[in-house]
N, C-alpha and C positions, 0 to 999 in steps of 0.2 A: 345455447344450442344453435340458434340461427347463425351466429357468428362462426361457430365451428363448421356448420354445414357449408358456409361460403368459403372458409379458409381451407378446409381439407376435402370437401366434396366437389367443389368447383362445378356447381350446377348452373345451367343456363338461366333457370328461373326458379324462384322459391316463393310459394304462396303461403302466407300466414292466415290460416282459417281459424276463426275463434268466434265466441259469442258476441264480442264487442270489438269492432274495428278501432274505435277511439282508444280503448285501453291497450290494444296491441300496438298501436302507433306510439303511445306514450312509453311503452317498454322498449320498443325496437328502434325507434328513430333516435340516433345518438351521433355524437361526433365520431366515435370509433366506426360505426356503421357507414357513415358518410365517407371517411377517409379510406376505409378498406375496400369500398366498392360494393358492400352488401346492399345498400339502398338502390343501387342500379339494377339489381336482379330481383328485388323483393317487392311483392304486391300483397294486398290485404283483401280478405273476404270474410264476410259474416256467414256462419254456417247454418242459416235458416234453410237454405236449399243446398245440401251437400253435393249433389250431382254437379252443380255448376263449379264448385271449387275443384273437383277432380278432373274437369275437362282439360285434356292435353297433358295430364300428369303421368309420369312413369312410375313414381314411388310415392307412398303415403306413410309418413311418420306420425303416429298418434301419441301424444304425450299426456298421460293420465286421462284417458278417454272415459266418458260416462258410459258405464256398462249397460245401462238401460236402453241406450240408443246405439250401442256399438254394432249390433247385428245389422241394423238398417244402414249404417255407414259402410259396413263391409260390402253389403249388396250394391250400394251406390258406387263405391270405388271399383268393384269388379265390372259393373255395367258401363262405367266410364272408360274402361280399358287400362286401369292401373295394373301393373305387372308385379309390383313389389309392395308388401304391406309389413310395416314394423310397428308393433304395439308396445309402448313403454308404460308399464304399470308401476305405480308406487305403493301398491298394497296387493295382498293376495287376491287372485281372481275368485269371485264367488262361484263361478261355474267354469273352471278352466277346461275341463274335459269337453264340454259342449262347444266352447269357443274354439278349441283346437280342431274339433271335428268339422265345424263350419268352415274354418279357414282351409283345411285340407280338401274339402269338397269344392272350394271355390276355384281350384285349378290356377292359383297364383303362388308365387314365392312369398312365404310369410315367416315372421319371427315374432314370438311373444316373449318379452323379457320383463321380469319383475325385479324391483330393487327395494332396499330398505329406505328409510327416510333420507332425503337428499339434504346434505349439509354443506355449508361453505367451508373451504379449507384447501390446503395444497393437494394437488393430484399426484399421480404417479405411484401410488401405493399398490400393494398386492390385492388381487381380485380372484374370486373363484366362482365357478358355476355350480348350481345346485338344482334341486327339483323346484318346479314352479310353486308348489304349495308347501314348501318347507316352512316349519313353524316360526323360526326366528331368523331375521336378517338385520344385522346391525346397521347403524348409520354409515352412509357411504358418501365420499366427496362428490359433489355435483359434477365437477369437471371430468372426473373419471367416467361417470355414467354417460354423460353426453358424448364424450370422445369415443367411447365404446360403441354407442348407437350409431354415430356417424360412420365409423369404419365398417361396422357389421352390415350396414345397409348395402354395401357393395362387395361383401365377402360371401362366397358360395358356401363356406362352412357354417354360416348362420341360417341358411335356407331350411325351412321345415323344422325349426327348432323351437322348443318351449322350455324356458329355464329361468332360474333366479340368478342375479348377479349381486354378490355380497363381498364385503371386505375379507381379506385373507392375509393377516400379518406374516404367516409362514412363507408366503410367496414373494414377499418384498425383496429379500436377499437374492433370490433367483433372478428377478427382473433387473436388479441393479447389475448383476454380473452380465446379463444379456446386453444391457445398454453399453457396458464397457466394451463388449465385443462388437458393437456396431448395429445392434438390432434397433429398429424404430418402433413407434407405438403401434402402427398397423400390423407389423409382424408379431408383436407381443399378443395383440388381440386375436390374430389368426391362430397362434399356437395355443392360446387359452381355449378357443373354440374347438380345436382339434383334440384337446385333452393332453397335449404334450407338456404343458406347464400346469401343474396343479398342486394343491396344498398337500404336504406330506401326511400320509395316513397315520392315525394314532396307533400306537403299539397295542396288540391284543393282550387282554388280561391273562396271566399265566394260570394254568389249571392247578388243582390242589396237589397233584403229584409233582408238577414242575416246581411249585412253591416249596414243597417239602424237600425236594432234591436240592434246590438252591440254598435252603436254610442249612441242610446237612453239609453242603460244600463250604458254606460260610463258617460253620462251627469247626469243620475239619481244618480249614485254613487258619482259623484263630488258634486251634490247638497246635498246629504245626509251627506257627509263628511263636507261640509261647514256649514250645520245646526248644526252638532254635535260640530264643533269647536266654533260656535257662542254661543251655549248653555254652553259649558265648560267655555268660556270666561266670560259669564254673571255670572256664579257661582263663578269664581275667583274674579270678581269685587265685588260681594255681600259680599264674605268673607272678602275682603279687607276693605270695608266700615264698616262692623261690627266690625273688629279689631280696626278701627280708632275711632269708637264711644266708644268702651270699653276702649281704651287707654285714650281718653279725659275724660271719667267719672272717671277713676282711678286717673288721674292727679288732677282733681278738688277735689276728696275726700282726696288725700294725702295733697294737699295744705290747705284744711280746717282743717285737723288734726294738721298740723304744726302751723297754726295760733292759734288754741285753746291751744296748748301746750305752745306757747310763752306767751299767756295771763296768763296762770296758773303760769308759772315761774316768770313772772313779779310781779304777785300778791304775791307770796310766798317770793320773795327776797326783796320786798319793805319793809323798816323799818324806824322808827322815827330817827331823827338826834341824834347822841351821843350814840346810842345803839351799843356796841362793841361785843355783844354776837353772833350776826349773822355772816354769812360768809362774807369775804372781797372781794370775787370775784365779778366782775360785771356780770349782766345777759348775756351780749354778750359773755363773756368768757366761761360761763357754759351753754349756751343755749341748748346744746345737752345732758347735764347730766340729769339723772333721778331725779325727785323731792325727797327731803329728807323726811324720814318717820315722821309722826306726832307723 
């Protein structure tokens, strides 16, 4: 989160306020933070006295704050002149309505965002906004939540909003198309907050009358298809019977022609005994030869 605040927020100063400065330094002082310039703008503060941590700050980003002391911290931030409050909750707020009422009365820009359990994994997947007290919110990639919070800190569409941020696989394809068209992550988050990009709504359950009508149409369609198939089959059988009749007639005709030809050849080749002028071949040997010219 701190690295993203530095990379994409470009703040002049970032204060890490926590219960233990030693633990915060162990987590945040790294080679990446040194090379990126994060350590040049980062300071540490233990939150025993919250007012001192808010001194000179324009925005306050609270990550999984303790709700028992949250009201006092809000008062301290307002008294110190903080103009932007962003509360990131990893569980459902026990008294979300009272928290929203207090923030609205504080006369500052505020956002309360709840997420499901934060998990490691690749970011850039689909997200959706829901009610703050929605019963179920699945695991969501940590990088997606942090990047959303960093961008929403400076987006007017997030002002005065209370919502849940949860994964939405149905939006992933839409976001991929937007990225191909040149949209960046900040514009995606802005459109999500505006409600322009959202998960497709589930189709409504059909009524009993609509279900009966649909079933009747299906039965009618099946009957029509069966009738068409029967008609087509009858046409195929008729054509087959016609071809059979034509084949039989052709065979009878060809057999009659062969018989007439044999008779003609027998008549031509028959000769008296002792006549040597005619051909010596028997009729069977030349049955397929054409008759000699007269």
